[in-house]
C-alpha positions as CSV (number, residue, x, y, z in Angstrom):
1,M,-12.2,-0.1,10.9
2,E,-9.0,1.9,10.2
3,L,-5.9,-0.2,9.6
4,D,-2.9,0.7,12.0
5,L,0.2,0.9,9.6
6,T,2.5,2.4,12.2
7,P,6.1,0.9,11.8
8,K,6.9,-1.4,14.7
9,L,10.1,-3.0,16.4
10,P,10.2,-6.6,17.2
11,K,10.0,-8.2,20.7
12,Q,12.3,-10.8,22.0
13,V,10.5,-14.2,22.0
14,Y,13.4,-16.2,23.6
15,G,17.0,-16.0,24.2
16,G,20.0,-17.5,26.1
17,D,23.7,-17.9,26.0
18,G,23.8,-18.6,22.4
19,G,21.6,-15.8,21.1
20,S,18.1,-14.7,20.8
21,Y,15.0,-14.8,18.6
22,H,12.7,-11.7,18.0
23,A,9.4,-11.5,16.1
24,W,6.9,-9.0,15.2
25,C,3.4,-9.6,16.8
26,P,0.0,-9.5,15.0
27,E,-1.4,-7.9,18.1
28,E,0.9,-4.9,17.8
29,L,1.1,-4.9,13.9
30,P,-2.4,-5.9,12.7
31,M,-1.5,-5.9,9.1
32,L,0.5,-9.2,9.8
33,K,-2.6,-11.0,10.4
34,E,-4.6,-9.0,7.8
35,G,-2.1,-9.8,5.1
36,N,-1.0,-13.2,6.4
37,I,2.6,-12.0,6.8
38,G,5.3,-13.2,9.2
39,A,8.5,-11.3,10.2
40,A,11.3,-12.3,12.6
41,K,14.9,-11.9,13.4
42,L,17.6,-14.3,14.6
43,A,20.7,-13.1,16.5
44,L,23.5,-15.6,17.2
45,E,26.3,-14.7,19.5
46,Q,29.9,-16.3,18.9
47,Q,29.4,-20.1,19.0
48,G,25.7,-19.6,18.8
49,F,23.9,-22.5,17.1
50,A,20.3,-22.4,15.9
51,V,19.4,-26.1,15.8
52,P,17.9,-27.9,12.9
53,R,14.3,-26.8,12.3
54,Y,11.6,-26.7,9.7
55,S,8.9,-23.9,9.5
56,D,5.1,-23.8,8.7
57,S,5.7,-20.9,6.2
58,P,7.9,-20.1,3.2
59,K,10.4,-17.3,3.9
60,V,13.1,-15.1,2.5
61,A,16.2,-14.9,4.9
62,Y,18.4,-11.6,4.6
63,V,21.7,-11.4,6.5
64,L,21.7,-8.0,8.3
65,Q,25.0,-8.4,10.1
66,G,28.0,-10.6,10.6
67,S,28.9,-13.8,8.8
68,G,28.5,-17.5,9.7
69,T,27.4,-20.8,8.3
70,A,23.9,-22.1,7.3
71,G,22.8,-25.7,6.7
72,I,20.0,-26.1,4.2
73,V,18.2,-29.5,3.3
74,L,15.6,-29.3,0.6
75,P,13.0,-32.2,0.6
76,E,14.7,-35.5,-0.5
77,K,18.0,-33.6,-1.2
78,E,21.4,-33.7,0.4
79,E,22.5,-31.0,2.9
80,K,24.0,-27.9,1.5
81,V,26.5,-26.2,3.9
82,I,26.8,-22.5,2.8
83,A,29.0,-19.7,4.0
84,I,26.8,-16.6,4.6
85,K,27.7,-12.9,5.1
86,K,26.1,-9.5,5.3
87,G,23.9,-8.8,2.3
88,D,23.1,-12.4,1.5
89,S,19.6,-13.3,0.6
90,I,18.4,-17.0,0.7
91,A,15.0,-18.3,-0.4
92,L,13.6,-20.9,2.0
93,P,10.6,-22.8,0.5
94,F,8.1,-25.0,2.4
95,G,9.6,-28.2,3.7
96,V,13.3,-26.9,4.0
97,V,15.2,-27.9,7.0
98,T,17.7,-25.3,8.2
99,W,20.4,-24.7,11.0
100,W,22.6,-21.6,11.5
101,F,25.9,-21.2,13.2
102,N,28.1,-18.2,14.2
103,S,31.9,-18.8,14.8
104,E,32.8,-15.2,14.7
105,E,33.0,-12.4,17.4
106,T,30.5,-10.2,15.6
107,D,26.8,-11.2,16.2
108,L,25.2,-12.9,13.3
109,V,21.8,-11.2,12.7
110,I,19.2,-12.8,10.1
111,L,16.0,-11.2,9.1
112,F,13.1,-13.6,8.0
113,L,10.1,-12.4,6.1
114,G,7.4,-14.6,4.6
115,E,3.7,-15.6,4.1
116,T,1.7,-17.4,6.6
117,H,-1.4,-18.4,4.6
118,K,-0.9,-22.1,5.6
119,A,0.7,-21.4,9.0
120,H,-0.7,-22.6,12.4
121,K,-1.2,-18.9,13.3
122,P,-1.8,-16.1,10.8
123,G,0.9,-13.5,11.0
124,Q,3.3,-15.7,12.9
125,F,6.0,-18.1,12.0
126,T,6.1,-21.5,13.8
127,D,9.2,-23.4,13.8
128,I,9.4,-27.1,14.5
129,Y,12.7,-28.4,15.9
130,L,14.1,-31.7,15.1
131,T,16.1,-32.1,18.3
132,G,13.0,-32.5,20.7
133,S,13.5,-31.3,24.2
134,N,17.1,-30.1,23.4
135,G,15.6,-27.2,21.4
136,I,12.0,-27.0,22.1
137,F,12.2,-24.1,24.4
138,T,14.6,-21.9,22.6
139,G,16.0,-23.5,19.5
140,I,19.4,-21.9,20.2
141,V,22.4,-23.3,22.1
142,K,25.9,-22.3,22.6
143,L,28.6,-24.7,21.4
144,E,31.9,-25.4,23.2
145,A,34.8,-23.3,21.8
146,G,36.7,-25.4,19.3
147,F,33.7,-27.6,18.4
148,K,34.0,-28.6,14.7
149,M,31.0,-27.8,12.5
150,P,30.7,-28.9,8.9
151,Q,32.8,-26.8,6.5
152,P,30.9,-24.7,3.9
153,K,31.4,-25.3,0.2
154,M,31.5,-22.3,-2.2
155,E,29.7,-24.3,-4.9
156,D,26.8,-24.9,-2.4
157,R,26.0,-21.2,-2.7
158,D,25.0,-21.4,-6.4
159,G,21.3,-21.3,-6.7
160,F,20.6,-20.8,-3.0
161,V,22.2,-17.3,-2.3
162,L,22.2,-13.9,-3.9
163,N,24.3,-11.2,-2.1
164,C,22.3,-8.0,-2.6
165,L,25.4,-5.8,-1.8
166,E,27.4,-7.4,-4.7
167,A,24.7,-8.3,-7.3
168,P,24.4,-6.3,-10.5
169,L,22.1,-3.3,-9.9
170,D,18.7,-3.3,-11.4
171,V,18.3,0.4,-11.0
172,D,21.3,2.9,-10.4
173,I,20.4,6.8,-10.3
174,K,23.5,8.9,-9.4
175,D,23.0,10.7,-6.1
176,G,19.5,9.1,-6.0
177,G,19.4,5.4,-5.2
178,R,20.1,1.7,-6.2
179,V,17.9,-1.3,-6.4
180,V,18.7,-5.0,-6.5
181,V,15.6,-7.2,-7.2
182,L,15.4,-10.9,-6.3
183,N,13.2,-12.7,-8.7
184,T,13.0,-16.1,-10.5
185,K,15.8,-15.1,-12.8
186,N,18.6,-14.4,-10.4
187,L,17.4,-16.7,-7.5
188,P,15.3,-19.5,-9.1
189,L,14.0,-20.7,-5.6
190,V,12.1,-17.5,-5.3
191,G,9.6,-19.2,-7.6
192,E,9.1,-22.0,-5.0
193,V,8.8,-19.6,-2.2
194,G,6.0,-17.6,-4.1
195,F,7.3,-14.0,-3.5
196,G,9.9,-11.6,-4.6
197,A,12.2,-9.3,-2.7
198,D,14.4,-6.4,-3.0
199,L,17.2,-4.3,-1.4
200,V,16.8,-0.5,-1.9
201,Q,19.4,2.1,-0.9
202,I,18.6,5.8,-1.3
203,D,21.2,8.6,-0.7
204,G,20.8,11.5,1.7
205,H,17.7,13.6,1.1
206,S,16.7,11.7,-1.9
207,M,13.1,10.6,-2.5
208,C,11.7,7.3,-3.8
209,S,8.9,8.0,-6.2
210,P,5.3,7.5,-5.1
211,G,4.1,4.2,-6.4
212,F,1.9,1.1,-5.9
213,S,1.8,-2.5,-6.7
214,C,-0.4,-3.0,-9.6
215,D,-0.8,-6.8,-9.3
216,S,-2.5,-6.8,-5.9
217,A,0.6,-7.5,-3.9
218,L,1.4,-6.4,-0.3
219,Q,4.7,-4.6,0.4
220,V,6.5,-5.7,3.6
221,T,9.4,-3.4,4.3
222,Y,12.2,-3.6,7.0
223,I,14.5,-0.5,7.4
224,V,18.0,-2.0,7.3
225,A,20.0,1.2,7.9
226,G,19.6,5.0,8.1
227,S,16.3,6.8,8.6
228,G,13.7,8.9,6.7
229,R,10.1,9.8,6.2
230,V,7.4,7.5,4.9
231,Q,3.9,8.4,3.5
232,V,1.1,6.1,2.5
233,V,-2.1,7.0,0.8
234,G,-5.1,4.8,0.8
235,A,-7.4,3.6,-2.0
236,D,-9.8,6.6,-1.2
237,G,-7.0,9.2,-1.7
238,K,-6.7,9.8,2.1
239,R,-3.3,9.7,3.8
240,V,-3.3,6.8,6.2
241,L,0.4,7.1,7.4
242,E,3.0,9.9,7.6
243,T,5.8,9.2,10.0
244,H,9.5,9.1,10.7
245,I,11.1,5.7,10.2
246,T,14.4,4.4,11.6
247,A,16.6,1.3,11.3
248,G,15.1,-1.9,12.8
249,S,11.4,-1.0,12.2
250,L,9.0,-2.8,9.9
251,F,5.8,-1.7,8.1
252,I,3.3,-3.1,5.6
253,V,1.7,-1.4,2.7
254,P,-1.7,-2.9,1.8
255,R,-2.7,-3.7,-1.8
256,F,-2.9,-0.8,-4.2
257,F,-1.9,1.8,-1.5
258,V,0.6,4.4,-2.7
259,V,3.8,4.7,-0.8
260,S,6.6,7.2,-0.9
261,K,9.9,7.4,1.1
262,I,12.5,10.4,1.8
263,A,15.8,9.8,3.2
264,D,17.3,11.8,6.0
265,P,20.9,13.3,5.5
266,E,22.6,9.9,6.1
267,G,20.5,8.0,3.5
268,M,18.2,5.1,4.1
269,S,18.2,1.5,2.9
270,W,15.5,-1.2,3.3
271,F,14.8,-4.8,2.4
272,S,11.3,-5.8,1.3
273,I,9.3,-8.7,0.1
274,V,6.3,-8.3,-2.3
275,T,3.8,-11.1,-2.2
276,T,4.2,-12.2,-5.8
277,P,7.4,-13.8,-7.3
278,D,7.6,-11.3,-10.2
279,P,6.1,-8.0,-8.9
280,I,4.9,-5.1,-11.2
281,F,4.9,-1.5,-9.8
282,T,3.4,1.7,-11.3
283,H,5.0,4.9,-10.3
284,L,3.4,8.3,-10.2
285,A,6.6,10.5,-11.0
286,G,9.7,10.3,-13.0
287,R,10.5,8.9,-16.4
288,T,8.4,6.0,-16.1
289,S,5.3,7.9,-14.5
290,V,1.9,6.9,-15.6
291,W,1.2,10.6,-15.6
292,K,3.8,11.0,-18.4
293,A,2.0,8.2,-20.4
294,L,-1.5,9.8,-20.2
295,S,-2.3,12.3,-23.0
296,P,-2.1,16.0,-22.3
297,E,-5.8,16.4,-23.0
298,V,-6.8,13.7,-20.4
299,L,-4.6,15.5,-17.8
300,Q,-6.1,18.9,-18.6
301,A,-9.6,17.5,-18.1
302,A,-8.9,15.4,-15.1
303,F,-7.2,18.3,-13.2
304,K,-9.3,21.1,-14.7
305,V,-6.3,23.2,-15.7
306,D,-5.3,25.1,-18.8
307,P,-2.6,23.6,-21.3
308,E,0.3,25.8,-19.8
309,V,-0.3,24.3,-16.2
310,E,-0.6,20.8,-17.6
311,E,2.8,21.2,-19.5
312,S,4.5,22.6,-16.4
313,F,3.2,19.7,-14.5
314,R,4.3,17.1,-17.0
315,S,7.8,18.7,-17.3
316,K,8.7,18.1,-13.6
317,R,11.2,15.4,-13.0
318,T,10.7,13.5,-16.3
319,S,14.4,12.7,-16.7
320,D,14.6,10.7,-13.5
321,A,13.5,7.1,-13.1
322,I,12.1,6.1,-9.6
323,F,14.6,8.0,-7.4
324,F,14.9,11.8,-7.2
325,P,18.2,13.2,-5.9
326,P,17.9,16.5,-3.9
327,S,17.6,19.6,-6.1
328,N,20.7,21.9,-6.3
């Protein structure tokens, strides 16, 4: 049976005066169930309060828009009250209790990506609310103006939050793109969650090198801003996806499949999780390309070409890393 990898938008699950909760459904995005992946978004209006809850799945949260406050209680630990803002990423292991609050005029929008191997339903998050019937139907309420919530402490961010828009760049290619990788080094709780994440931004008309995860990990990608084209090639060498993608859509790349992306003129950025805490990728182009590592004789034999063609092939784009700026 062919896998449907078409990018999808989420559907609203519930909503009210305080905000709304949206999720991607396994029925519409089969790779969620196939890969045991969950994906959802929480949107809180001003004074919107997502009541305390715990989940049946470990997650990574990424703040897409706005600012607000998060309450986090790890098992047998004290509550941490954290100020959150756009670009923040938070690792949420099993057993953590969270609440979310927005006091600002701009909506607070948070993306959740995670694994559902131990969840009640494969491909879906299930949240259990600590407030009983007060939150069982929506999990979101609107507080009265002026209601005093706990004040965040700056020191509580340490070890819990990494802002991907302010963190040191792991990759920075002029006019090409930039990457910040979340791993056990810069966000130790990633180890407890069990998977890594990254924020990638590529400039207009730039290309992200074709590549694949060589440690059997799935890539789950949410388009944060901009638009572009994505192509995925399967294990048998056949193209299984080629489409235009826009902000707000999500798609999943199966294990060992090769994926490449090209940005439209305005550029494109995406937030991804990879289902291993310290992922390893192999790229098929650029300075770190596996083609560059192979000996010339092997390439000549594999492609059945003469030395001149092989040399021309090898010389293309060897100075770039994983992003290729548009040619002049």
